[in-house]
C-alpha positions as MATLAB code, in Angstrom:
seq = 'MLSLVPGPFRFAACLLLAGPVLASPTAASLPASPLASTLASPWALHAQAQEPEPRGITAEDYYRMTFVGDVALAPDGSRVAFTVTRVVEDENRRQRSVWMAELEDGRLVGEPLAFTDPTRDASSPVWSPDGRLLAIQSRRDDGATTWFLRVGPPGGEAFRIEGLEGAPTWSPDGAWIAFTRRTGETEEGPRAGWIAPDALTRTLDRSRFDGRVLTHPRYKSDGTNPLLPHPATRGTAQLFVIPSEGGEARQVTDLPFDVTGVTWSPDGRRFFFAGDEAADDVWSRSGDLYTVAFDGGEVRRLTPGPGNGAWRAPAISPDGGRLAFLHTPAPNEPTELQVVDLDTDGSFAGTPRTLVDGREQSPGAPRWTADGSALRFTSSWRGSVHLHEIPGGGGVLRAVTTGERQVGSMDESRDGSLIAYTSTDAVTPAEVFVARGDGAGEARITGFNDEWLRDVRLNPAREITWTVADGTEIQGWVVAPVGHEPERRYPMILKAHGGPHSMYGHTFFQAFHLLSANGFYVFYPNPRGSSGYPHAYTYGTLGGWGLVDEEDFLSGVDAVLARHPDIDPARLGVSGGSYGGYVTNWLIGRSDRFAAAVTSRSIASLENLWGISDALGTLEFEFGGVPWEIPEVYRAASPITWVGNVTAPTLIIHSEYDHRTPMADGELFFRALQRQGVPTEMVRYPRSSHGLSRTGEPWLLVDRLERIRSWFVHWLGAEGPVAAGNP';
ca = [
      31.635  -21.668   30.688;
      32.745  -18.318   30.214;
      34.392  -16.470   33.105;
      33.673  -13.043   33.561;
      35.590   -9.775   32.571;
      38.834   -9.279   34.591;
      38.969   -6.712   37.637;
      35.764   -5.848   39.390;
      32.864   -7.991   39.789;
      30.601   -5.997   37.525;
      28.049   -9.276   36.848;
      27.162  -10.253   40.684;
      23.786  -11.539   39.340;
      24.547  -13.259   36.050;
      25.454  -16.286   37.491;
      22.955  -16.873   40.547;
      19.738  -15.738   38.129;
      20.929  -17.244   35.408;
      22.532  -20.459   35.771;
      25.289  -20.723   33.085;
      26.423  -17.866   31.827;
      25.520  -18.031   27.960;
      28.004  -15.823   25.105;
      26.590  -14.177   21.463;
      27.239  -17.248   19.571;
      29.831  -14.990   17.449;
      31.606  -13.681   20.541;
      35.137  -13.490   18.400;
      33.897  -11.571   15.329;
      31.754   -8.551   17.861;
      33.752   -5.515   17.457;
      35.945   -4.307   20.277;
      37.441   -1.157   18.912;
      35.963    2.070   20.364;
      32.616    3.732   19.164;
      34.595    6.773   17.049;
      35.912    3.576   14.712;
      32.720    3.342   13.002;
      31.906    0.274   10.675;
      31.995    0.767    7.136;
      28.619   -1.037    6.875;
      27.735   -2.544   10.328;
      24.571   -3.503    8.669;
      25.862   -5.599    5.703;
      28.785   -7.356    8.382;
      27.682  -10.686    8.061;
      28.281  -10.360    4.508;
      31.790  -10.229    4.472;
      32.104  -13.264    6.194;
      29.836  -15.534    3.962;
      30.728  -18.959    2.306;
      29.924  -18.989   -1.435;
      27.839  -21.702   -0.743;
      25.444  -22.485   -3.834;
      22.459  -22.887   -0.687;
      19.860  -20.815   -0.422;
      17.681  -20.313    2.668;
      15.307  -23.167    3.978;
      12.114  -22.973    6.011;
      13.597  -24.620    8.637;
      16.267  -22.035    9.040;
      13.535  -20.279   11.120;
      14.787  -22.850   13.965;
      17.746  -21.479   13.763;
      16.956  -17.498   13.999;
      17.763  -15.504   17.331;
      15.447  -12.028   17.667;
      16.570   -9.331   19.723;
      14.348   -6.378   20.803;
      13.468   -4.748   24.447;
      16.898   -2.587   23.927;
      17.378   -0.338   27.322;
      20.347    1.336   27.952;
      21.925    1.927   31.631;
      21.591    5.319   32.659;
      25.356    6.341   32.821;
      25.507    3.930   29.830;
      27.514    1.492   31.198;
      25.459   -1.469   30.000;
      22.487   -2.047   27.673;
      20.120   -4.646   28.383;
      18.117   -6.930   25.835;
      15.602   -9.455   25.196;
      16.822  -12.133   22.875;
      13.959  -14.567   21.807;
      15.115  -17.922   20.586;
      12.980  -20.941   18.555;
      13.279  -24.204   21.089;
      12.122  -26.469   17.920;
      11.523  -29.767   20.042;
       9.255  -28.005   22.059;
       7.189  -26.127   19.945;
       8.086  -22.694   21.566;
      10.218  -19.617   21.921;
      12.293  -19.005   24.993;
      12.708  -14.779   25.768;
      15.434  -13.503   28.305;
      17.266  -10.564   29.100;
      20.674  -10.529   28.042;
      23.264   -8.193   29.075;
      26.114   -5.952   27.448;
      29.021   -4.427   29.305;
      30.487   -0.684   27.678;
      33.473    1.082   28.658;
      34.110    4.556   27.432;
      32.270    3.782   24.504;
      33.523    0.175   23.606;
      31.923   -3.477   24.128;
      33.680   -4.814   27.391;
      34.063   -8.665   26.717;
      30.846  -10.111   24.736;
      27.173  -10.369   25.515;
      25.881  -12.488   28.622;
      22.543  -14.047   29.321;
      21.154  -12.172   32.417;
      18.134  -13.947   33.626;
      17.007  -17.482   34.541;
      17.126  -19.413   31.198;
      14.497  -21.780   32.257;
      11.812  -18.846   32.498;
      10.286  -16.090   29.850;
      11.611  -12.720   30.834;
      11.316   -9.332   28.642;
      11.019   -5.657   28.750;
      13.667   -4.435   30.795;
      13.794   -1.482   32.463;
      16.364    0.603   34.471;
      15.966    2.316   37.726;
      17.635    5.697   37.681;
      20.384    4.873   39.749;
      21.446    2.028   37.503;
      21.463   -0.199   39.840;
      18.175   -2.172   39.524;
      16.861   -3.837   36.710;
      13.161   -4.174   36.214;
      12.218   -7.276   34.108;
       8.507   -8.600   33.048;
       8.551  -12.703   33.716;
       5.601  -15.008   35.164;
       6.505  -16.415   37.806;
       4.890  -19.389   39.528;
       2.660  -16.963   42.337;
       1.598  -15.104   39.164;
       3.596  -12.116   39.422;
       5.096  -10.593   36.268;
       7.145   -7.653   36.958;
      10.184   -8.826   39.019;
      14.016   -6.886   39.828;
      17.536   -8.125   39.468;
      20.458   -6.256   41.534;
      23.184   -5.356   38.664;
      26.329   -5.173   40.609;
      27.206   -6.783   44.184;
      26.194   -8.072   45.776;
      23.629  -10.076   43.247;
      20.866  -12.411   44.646;
      17.735  -14.257   42.722;
      15.261  -12.007   41.580;
      12.901  -10.398   44.120;
       9.651   -8.533   43.798;
       9.086   -5.025   45.277;
       6.232   -5.209   48.188;
       3.262   -3.353   46.685;
       3.608   -3.111   43.202;
       1.599   -4.725   40.642;
       2.650   -3.408   37.553;
       5.303   -2.451   35.462;
       7.432    0.438   36.964;
       7.648    3.830   36.150;
      10.420    5.598   38.377;
      10.704    9.212   39.716;
      13.372   11.256   38.431;
      14.824   10.749   41.599;
      14.556    7.252   42.249;
      12.324    7.528   45.559;
       9.206    6.607   43.931;
       7.842    3.808   41.855;
       4.229    4.648   39.597;
       2.582    1.942   37.872;
      -1.752    1.133   36.970;
      -3.505   -1.846   37.177;
      -6.885   -2.417   37.220;
      -9.507   -1.646   39.672;
     -12.836   -1.612   39.990;
     -13.328   -5.346   38.748;
     -17.030   -6.684   39.261;
     -16.937  -10.400   38.573;
     -13.652  -13.054   39.544;
     -13.405  -16.354   38.593;
     -12.976  -18.028   34.962;
     -15.927  -17.013   33.394;
     -15.574  -13.650   34.820;
     -17.569  -11.488   32.392;
     -19.158  -13.916   29.779;
     -22.893  -12.598   31.041;
     -22.779   -9.142   29.769;
     -24.298   -7.806   33.361;
     -27.178   -5.376   31.269;
     -28.374   -8.717   29.304;
     -32.449   -8.760   29.652;
     -32.357  -12.589   28.932;
     -32.250  -14.553   32.576;
     -29.358  -17.144   33.517;
     -31.554  -19.765   35.275;
     -28.201  -21.206   36.361;
     -24.910  -19.872   35.788;
     -22.855  -23.109   36.880;
     -24.716  -25.414   34.240;
     -24.067  -21.821   31.313;
     -20.418  -21.963   30.005;
     -22.046  -19.866   26.631;
     -22.066  -16.084   26.164;
     -24.104  -13.547   26.559;
     -22.780  -10.195   24.916;
     -24.302   -6.584   24.533;
     -21.410   -5.350   23.884;
     -19.574   -4.803   20.268;
     -16.345   -5.474   21.456;
     -16.128   -8.992   22.649;
     -13.374  -10.723   20.659;
      -9.557   -9.493   20.236;
      -7.464  -11.254   17.473;
      -5.737  -14.102   19.081;
      -7.963  -14.537   22.112;
     -10.121  -17.695   23.144;
     -11.997  -17.808   24.584;
     -13.586  -14.136   24.284;
     -13.462  -11.122   26.042;
     -15.410  -10.570   29.027;
     -17.603   -7.523   28.833;
     -16.106   -4.300   29.178;
     -17.889   -3.554   32.351;
     -16.776   -6.411   34.649;
     -13.088   -5.751   33.940;
     -12.554   -2.525   35.434;
     -10.203    0.470   34.201;
      -6.370    0.633   34.535;
      -5.440    3.679   37.509;
      -2.462    5.444   38.383;
      -0.708    3.951   41.678;
       2.605    5.100   43.218;
       4.640    3.359   46.113;
       8.205    4.170   48.048;
      10.537    2.718   45.510;
      11.717    0.159   48.518;
       8.133   -1.507   48.610;
       5.074   -0.512   50.667;
       1.263   -0.106   50.422;
       0.521    1.050   46.997;
      -1.230    4.558   47.220;
      -3.933    5.200   44.467;
      -3.617    8.563   42.690;
      -6.710    8.436   40.102;
      -9.987    7.204   40.127;
     -11.519    7.468   36.534;
     -13.900    5.782   34.726;
     -11.391    5.098   31.776;
      -7.943    3.945   31.116;
      -4.821    5.781   32.649;
      -2.184    5.219   29.275;
       1.518    7.029   28.820;
       2.146    8.026   32.387;
       5.055   10.607   32.996;
       6.825   12.460   35.725;
       7.493   15.646   35.986;
      11.262   16.538   36.611;
      10.574   17.229   40.133;
       8.519   14.609   40.843;
       5.727   16.475   41.787;
       3.083   16.339   39.264;
       2.223   13.212   36.828;
       1.057   13.754   33.097;
      -1.038   10.760   31.087;
      -3.255   10.011   28.163;
      -6.626    8.832   28.453;
     -10.292    8.580   26.309;
     -12.862   10.039   28.053;
     -15.071    8.550   24.784;
     -13.773    4.920   25.751;
     -16.893    3.101   26.014;
     -17.879    4.595   22.417;
     -16.196    1.892   20.247;
     -16.729    4.128   17.105;
     -14.973    6.972   18.526;
     -11.376    7.899   17.381;
     -10.265   10.354   20.423;
      -8.302   10.790   23.374;
      -6.632   13.265   25.490;
      -3.809   14.908   27.795;
      -4.355   14.879   31.976;
      -2.393   15.507   35.034;
      -2.831   15.394   38.467;
      -0.596   16.222   41.397;
       1.454   13.437   43.044;
      -0.096   13.813   46.166;
      -3.591   13.165   44.067;
      -6.479   15.482   44.095;
      -8.445   16.740   40.971;
      -7.496   15.240   37.841;
      -7.380   18.402   34.866;
      -7.584   17.567   31.175;
      -5.700   19.859   29.573;
      -6.808   19.190   26.042;
     -10.338   20.166   24.410;
     -11.822   16.919   24.789;
     -13.934   14.513   23.189;
     -14.501   15.041   19.899;
     -11.576   16.918   18.943;
      -9.251   14.728   18.191;
      -6.763   12.231   19.705;
      -3.974   13.311   21.894;
      -1.507   11.080   23.068;
       2.442    9.971   23.804;
       3.224   13.334   26.349;
       6.568   13.914   26.624;
       7.873   16.673   29.287;
      11.011   19.053   28.941;
      14.101   17.966   31.277;
      13.380   21.759   32.852;
       9.221   20.697   32.687;
       8.689   23.551   31.093;
       7.443   21.721   27.804;
       5.224   19.397   27.070;
       5.659   17.337   23.333;
       3.056   15.354   22.582;
       1.523   13.487   19.354;
      -2.422   14.882   17.993;
      -4.317   13.841   15.452;
      -6.984   16.125   14.505;
      -9.286   13.909   12.993;
      -8.813    9.828   11.831;
      -8.058   11.014    8.311;
      -5.645   13.725    8.982;
      -2.274   13.668    9.549;
      -0.766   13.087   12.558;
       1.274   16.574   14.342;
       4.101   16.521   16.767;
       3.391   19.535   18.962;
       4.399   21.303   22.345;
       3.282   23.658   24.469;
       4.670   25.970   27.339;
       3.614   24.695   30.913;
       2.212   26.844   33.920;
       3.729   25.587   37.154;
       0.254   23.854   37.650;
       0.661   21.938   34.500;
      -1.430   23.634   32.611;
      -0.936   24.946   29.013;
       0.362   28.169   29.246;
      -0.383   29.235   25.393;
      -1.458   27.477   22.016;
       0.440   24.257   20.912;
       2.788   24.551   18.108;
       2.999   22.369   15.657;
       7.008   21.135   15.144;
       6.108   19.012   12.458;
       2.867   18.810   10.752;
       2.763   15.035    9.428;
       1.923   16.054    5.618;
       5.826   14.577    4.621;
       6.533   12.474    7.192;
       4.697   10.700   10.259;
       6.086   11.631   13.680;
       6.192    8.457   16.508;
       6.304    9.468   20.211;
       8.207   11.786   21.072;
      10.979   11.982   23.648;
      13.281   14.918   24.490;
      16.978   15.029   24.181;
      18.875   15.418   27.755;
      19.750   19.041   27.508;
      16.211   19.839   26.581;
      17.043   21.459   23.192;
      15.324   19.056   20.516;
      12.928   16.620   20.164;
      13.619   13.028   18.826;
      11.376   10.306   17.700;
      11.750    7.471   15.100;
       9.472    7.922   11.704;
       9.603    5.230    8.205;
       9.766    6.850    5.117;
      10.560    5.300    1.729;
      10.976    1.828    3.280;
      13.285    2.647    6.053;
      12.726    3.646    9.778;
      15.064    6.104   11.527;
      15.537    8.002   14.449;
      14.859   11.952   14.115;
      15.444   14.938   15.511;
      14.187   19.230   15.394;
      14.711   21.461   17.592;
      12.542   22.352   19.984;
      11.749   25.639   19.137;
      11.136   24.180   15.474;
      13.325   24.178   12.668;
      14.806   21.872    9.858;
      14.460   17.733   11.133;
      17.468   15.898   10.976;
      18.119   11.990   10.475;
      20.524   10.834   13.540;
      20.893    7.782   11.954;
      20.639    6.847    8.287;
      21.055    4.082    5.593;
      18.849    1.427    3.826;
      17.529    0.087    7.382;
      15.212    0.174    9.860;
      15.967    1.044   13.620;
      14.241    0.030   16.513;
      13.538   -0.368   19.942;
      15.707    2.617   21.046;
      17.129    4.119   24.172;
      19.739    6.797   25.601;
      21.915    7.144   28.478;
      21.032   10.231   30.757;
      23.306   12.448   29.399;
      22.308   11.527   26.031;
      26.064   10.723   25.098;
      25.146    7.369   24.350;
      22.428    5.710   22.098;
      21.507    1.809   21.669;
      18.873    0.301   19.211;
      18.241   -2.293   17.209;
      19.143   -2.355   13.577;
      17.809   -4.888   10.757;
      18.062   -4.141    6.450;
      17.066   -6.670    3.648;
      19.641   -9.220    4.233;
      20.378   -8.928    8.064;
      18.003   -9.565   10.714;
      18.091   -7.446   13.587;
      20.761   -6.960   16.190;
      21.865   -4.428   19.006;
      23.925   -1.602   17.981;
      25.263    1.659   19.685;
      26.200    4.993   18.923;
      27.291    8.297   20.377;
      24.364   10.430   21.018;
      24.870   12.564   17.399;
      24.373    8.719   15.525;
      27.847    9.124   14.859;
      30.548    5.831   15.677;
      28.498    3.257   15.342;
      29.257   -0.331   16.253;
      27.382   -3.693   16.140;
      27.653   -5.544   19.588;
      25.765   -8.586   19.029;
      25.827  -11.187   16.379;
      23.367  -13.852   17.242;
      22.643  -14.464   13.572;
      26.033  -14.774   12.181;
      26.962  -18.184   12.017;
      23.825  -19.360   10.280;
      24.259  -16.791    7.782;
      27.628  -17.815    7.135;
      25.663  -21.000    6.093;
      23.206  -19.343    3.224;
      23.020  -17.221    0.505;
      21.327  -14.243    0.598;
      20.551  -11.675   -2.616;
      19.700   -8.072   -2.050;
      17.069   -6.329   -2.795;
      17.166   -4.134   -5.554;
      15.036   -1.015   -5.556;
      12.820   -0.174   -8.659;
      10.677    2.809   -8.962;
       7.758    3.673  -11.733;
       4.892    6.117  -12.507;
       1.139    5.605  -12.275;
      -1.170    7.366  -14.772;
      -1.713   10.405  -12.367;
       1.729   10.524  -12.122;
       2.456    9.080   -8.924;
       5.803    7.587   -8.220;
       5.549    4.308   -6.750;
       8.608    2.207   -5.242;
       9.434   -1.236   -4.529;
      12.166   -3.645   -4.506;
      12.903   -7.163   -6.465;
      15.004   -9.898   -5.328;
      16.553  -11.872   -8.139;
      17.213  -16.090   -7.709;
      19.715  -17.297   -5.828;
      22.294  -18.508   -8.475;
      20.554  -16.216  -11.258;
      21.828  -17.609  -14.568;
      21.124  -14.494  -17.319;
      20.320  -17.464  -19.957;
      17.521  -18.978  -18.401;
      13.960  -18.115  -17.385;
      12.306  -17.843  -14.149;
       8.750  -17.745  -12.301;
       8.211  -14.262  -10.291;
       6.148  -13.718   -7.364;
       4.496  -10.736   -6.429;
       4.271   -9.936   -2.674;
       1.418   -7.438   -1.131;
       1.841   -6.130    2.303;
      -0.938   -5.633    4.692;
      -2.371   -2.917    6.481;
      -3.311   -1.296    4.280;
      -1.066    1.617    6.035;
       1.783   -0.557    6.466;
       5.046   -1.003    4.183;
       7.688   -2.888    3.008;
      10.905   -1.644    2.871;
      14.569   -2.493    4.208;
      14.002   -4.968    6.861;
      14.611   -9.464    6.855;
      11.847  -10.959    5.403;
      12.705  -15.035    5.269;
       9.551  -15.573    2.730;
      11.379  -13.860    0.254;
      14.812  -15.314    0.393;
      13.132  -18.885    0.776;
      11.133  -18.164   -2.635;
      14.215  -16.782   -4.228;
      16.118  -19.936   -2.774;
      13.713  -22.042   -5.216;
      14.179  -20.173   -8.146;
      11.514  -17.316   -8.215;
      12.235  -13.783   -8.681;
      10.696  -11.760   -5.661;
       8.638   -8.383   -6.099;
       6.931   -6.453   -3.550;
       6.171   -2.821   -3.625;
       4.484    0.086   -1.588;
       1.859    0.863   -3.454;
      -0.754    3.715   -2.783;
      -2.027    3.463    0.488;
       1.084    2.501    2.045;
       2.800    4.469    5.213;
       6.260    5.996    5.056;
       5.475    8.610    2.473;
       3.634   11.880    2.128;
      -0.258   11.639    4.376;
      -1.859   11.996    0.928;
      -0.029    9.014   -0.744;
      -0.935    6.723    2.848;
      -4.739    7.554    2.374;
      -4.857    7.216   -1.634;
      -6.655    4.324   -1.002;
      -9.696    5.174    1.220;
     -12.833    4.648   -0.171;
     -11.523    2.884   -2.899;
      -9.617   -0.393   -1.912;
      -8.251   -2.287   -4.817;
      -9.596   -0.062   -7.612;
      -7.008    2.447   -6.706;
      -3.926    0.380   -6.228;
      -4.543   -2.419   -8.852;
      -2.750   -0.017  -10.889;
       0.090    0.262   -8.665;
       0.639   -3.798   -8.586;
      -0.163   -4.457  -12.216;
       1.773   -1.447  -13.237;
       4.758   -2.268  -11.253;
       4.500   -6.112  -12.348;
       4.959   -4.490  -16.066;
       8.041   -2.378  -14.708;
       9.536   -5.488  -13.508;
       9.204   -7.760  -16.350;
      10.699   -4.274  -18.769;
      13.766   -4.634  -16.073;
      14.352   -8.135  -16.029;
      13.144  -10.151  -19.729;
      14.297  -13.165  -17.641;
      10.884  -13.447  -15.980;
       8.446  -15.254  -17.694;
       5.096  -13.470  -17.629;
       3.294  -16.589  -18.126;
       4.237  -17.587  -14.649;
       3.855  -14.716  -12.493;
       2.439  -15.798   -8.708;
       0.516  -13.071   -6.498;
       0.858  -13.943   -2.531;
       0.050  -11.544    0.575;
      -1.467  -11.602    3.768;
      -4.136   -9.446    5.591;
      -4.621   -6.566    3.468;
      -2.036   -8.667    1.132;
      -4.681  -11.294    1.062;
      -7.332   -9.150   -0.012;
      -4.948   -8.111   -2.695;
      -4.200  -11.199   -3.844;
      -8.026  -12.353   -3.783;
      -8.375   -8.741   -5.474;
      -6.143   -9.401   -8.374;
      -6.429  -13.218   -9.554;
     -10.577  -11.755   -9.731;
      -9.453   -8.459  -11.798;
      -6.641   -9.452  -13.635;
      -5.897  -13.264  -15.663;
      -1.812  -12.434  -15.243;
      -1.186  -14.610  -12.667;
      -0.632  -18.141  -12.761;
      -0.932  -19.330   -8.864;
      -1.963  -17.600   -6.001;
      -1.668  -18.184   -2.073;
      -3.724  -15.479    0.186;
      -3.556  -15.531    3.821;
      -5.047  -14.344    6.145;
      -7.791  -13.114    3.901;
     -10.720  -10.969    2.831;
     -13.360  -11.625    0.113;
     -16.234   -9.838    1.247;
     -16.288   -6.246    3.096;
     -19.978   -6.549    4.044;
     -18.896   -9.584    6.059;
     -15.899   -8.089    7.563;
     -17.123   -5.298    8.773;
     -19.462   -7.321   11.145;
     -16.961   -9.416   12.588;
     -13.623   -8.402   12.597;
     -12.413   -7.015   15.817;
     -10.796   -3.600   14.095;
     -14.347   -1.653   14.923;
     -14.825    1.122   12.952;
     -11.874    0.479   10.369;
     -14.285    0.541    7.317;
     -16.371    3.375    8.087;
     -13.448    4.904    8.247;
     -11.948    4.056    4.777;
     -15.171    3.850    3.397;
     -16.924    6.672    4.877;
     -20.371    4.903    5.485;
     -21.490    1.474    6.663;
     -22.329   -1.390    4.569;
     -26.655   -0.936    4.643;
     -26.065    3.620    3.762;
     -23.075    2.447    0.578;
     -23.833   -1.265   -0.273;
     -22.721   -0.737   -3.885;
     -19.200    0.700   -2.502;
     -18.337   -2.406    0.008;
     -19.564   -4.934   -3.030;
     -17.418   -2.981   -5.465;
     -14.014   -3.281   -3.513;
     -14.997   -7.048   -2.551;
     -13.120   -9.588   -3.883;
     -16.153  -12.098   -3.662;
     -17.549   -9.794   -6.420;
     -14.664  -10.324   -9.050;
     -14.590  -13.858   -7.762;
     -16.125  -15.473  -10.872;
     -13.107  -14.667  -13.022;
     -10.825  -16.515  -10.999;
      -8.871  -18.937  -12.505;
      -5.567  -19.231  -10.742;
      -5.190  -21.898   -8.614;
      -5.259  -20.809   -5.040;
      -3.877  -21.766   -1.676;
      -5.743  -20.066    1.301;
      -4.163  -19.715    4.454;
      -6.360  -19.208    7.591;
      -6.225  -19.217   11.362;
      -8.736  -20.678   13.733;
      -8.170  -17.491   16.075;
      -8.003  -14.799   13.982;
     -10.294  -12.478   14.908;
      -9.302   -9.414   12.740;
      -9.726  -11.349    9.509;
     -11.779  -13.996   10.400;
     -12.324  -17.526    9.202;
     -15.445  -16.883    7.783;
     -13.797  -14.739    4.740;
     -11.394  -17.616    4.067;
     -14.613  -20.573    3.670;
     -16.525  -18.208    1.561;
     -13.705  -17.802   -0.861;
     -12.495  -21.313   -0.733;
     -16.422  -22.605   -1.070;
     -16.634  -19.933   -4.687;
     -13.508  -21.354   -5.754;
     -14.050  -24.623   -5.550;
     -17.949  -24.295   -6.846;
     -16.360  -23.353   -9.920;
     -13.635  -26.225  -10.082;
     -10.697  -23.808   -9.261;
      -7.582  -25.958   -8.129;
      -7.566  -24.888   -4.314;
      -6.446  -26.048   -1.047;
      -7.616  -24.591    2.421;
      -4.971  -25.005    5.492;
      -6.530  -23.980    8.980;
      -4.702  -23.456   12.071;
      -4.976  -23.858   15.262;
      -4.671  -22.245   18.088;
      -3.374  -19.646   15.856;
      -4.101  -15.855   15.621;
      -3.981  -12.941   12.837;
      -0.291  -12.944   13.556;
       0.547  -16.741   12.500;
       3.138  -15.618   10.166;
       5.220  -13.628   13.006;
       4.168  -15.137   16.343;
       2.665  -18.278   15.481;
       4.003  -21.972   16.925;
       7.200  -22.403   15.499;
       5.654  -25.534   14.510;
       3.103  -24.276   12.379;
       5.050  -20.940   11.287;
       7.537  -23.312    9.623;
       5.005  -25.097    8.035;
       2.978  -22.605    6.295;
       6.527  -21.605    4.745;
       6.646  -24.782    3.095;
       3.367  -24.360    1.797;
       3.582  -21.249    0.589;
       6.889  -22.994   -1.218;
       5.649  -26.213   -2.375;
       2.633  -24.504   -4.001;
       4.706  -21.991   -6.213;
       6.988  -24.803   -7.030;
       4.105  -27.005   -8.071;
       2.000  -24.369  -10.125;
       5.095  -22.113  -11.244;
       7.529  -24.590  -12.362;
      10.857  -22.956  -10.447;
      13.734  -24.636  -11.941;
      16.382  -22.414   -9.891;
      18.531  -24.412   -7.730;
      16.119  -25.389   -4.883;
      17.692  -25.103   -1.221;
      19.191  -28.135    0.523;
      16.468  -30.324    1.765;
      13.867  -29.449   -0.252;
      12.174  -31.912   -3.190;
];
């Protein structure tokens, strides 16, 4: 077992809360130099230690991976808490715990330590303003979810604060805690809300009826089983406050819609929050900003109200004089970062000013720098995700973090002198980093994945760009086969991402490296419709799914073949999930270039999807109407329209609790291919949602990887150095 850092007893809670203290598995490799000593390439650190063994990654390597997130930096910058998730293979589950790393004068002291009970899940660490308490989310025996740990002496077991029934948001002076919880529930018990309260049909005996009576369109959500209760029986999330030492909670708001994004004014006298008065209209895309005094009373809407776009993510300046927020004027318009001066009563003192118009780069939720001079937010751009900064009065946008990678889960010290975040790239799973407030002096402080990465060989992703007929440049990446030999011929897999308004980029994809390990080139592009590019590019596929981006995919294949003449054009595969599954179904029906396909959580009929998906209103936005108004548009863009052309052997993967792209579409495509005699298999995963490939049960997730690998190996005849343990 590890000993604690010499000197004052800094982690008094560790031994009592977590039992045996665990260390990072690669503690000896962690940097202990001051932050001013910048690593030359910290996100590629593991490559320096890799052994040149000819083994690529396997599906089973997933069990060895560690996932970090939920980074929370102590107010004084002395410690950083973060969530660590590991796979418990024998039990087919994941274990989440909160870890702690100690910093001193900008350097790592000792090794990161497990800080919470390893037998219970824990996540979402939040510091109290004085840094003496750490709040976590952890469901315990009595059903409570919010618990507190003392950091430093006297330590002790995790405890609850009386009256707190939600995740805490401390007042700036630490004297009060705000939280939201649901009120107004009209039914209790395991079948609450199963029978719509406005149903016209009569239930003869509730004790004998275990079905559903539905009158509201929002009756399901991806991964839920059973279905959702009727919204009218669930109540709404309202704002409460309690003294920080605990006591009776006082309700501050009583609104017919949920209170979200609560933030305190710096003097603690007022709250700002977001909400949607049109929440009952499931087809609406709106939201507004509000303010209410600490003592309660009138809730004032600060923005124009429903029908004027969506306003969200309020952030008040340190001096309390300005409010920043995000505004999306309409669903198909860019999201703007705006700021407005405030009167003493919290009202807008003038017209909001736009700092970032969203046409070139879409901003994330803003936060002010400690001195109030600038606003910071994360934003994606050409495959990367970075922290950006813009002066509060407007000016030049600056990237605080840089490099071909994606940063996330970011936090900073009270004075802004330190920032902490996760960082991942194409060959490195996410780890925790710290840097000075301006982004300089970056250092990696965890190395959970270093050990298993030493055992495998991963090829880097090489960027490729090409131009389509209208002059638009498209970006993508290519991973070569492990053990590549220039004189040989190799198959290639085209991977299509979901969304459509998401992106591939500089992040770790085990599936890509698995195919690379088995002798495949892997090509993953960001066609029109992808996020991380100018607004016009991101929404370039509106009304034209497949019909627009088909060119991007096929011309991209041509570009890759031209660059890599050792790829065999007769052995091309295509694969993707969600919108990527749609693209897979589309391309094998519209082109004869692909010799095999794997389609996951896919879409066959847009008319069918309109009626069964939980993504209410999405297709109406994407196509400009409902199916019965423009049936020809829906049918022209539906893969089932072109299924008669399919000859590629196709593996269909679907999840039984997927309500985003439900099972019916997979079944429809499966039956159509079978009817035509196309070689096909369908794999149905139980207890699994749309997110199977990311958050599904570990055994099922790994099984899915192996099925994709083996299907392509069989049909495309990969001849590369197959990963150890694979037939």
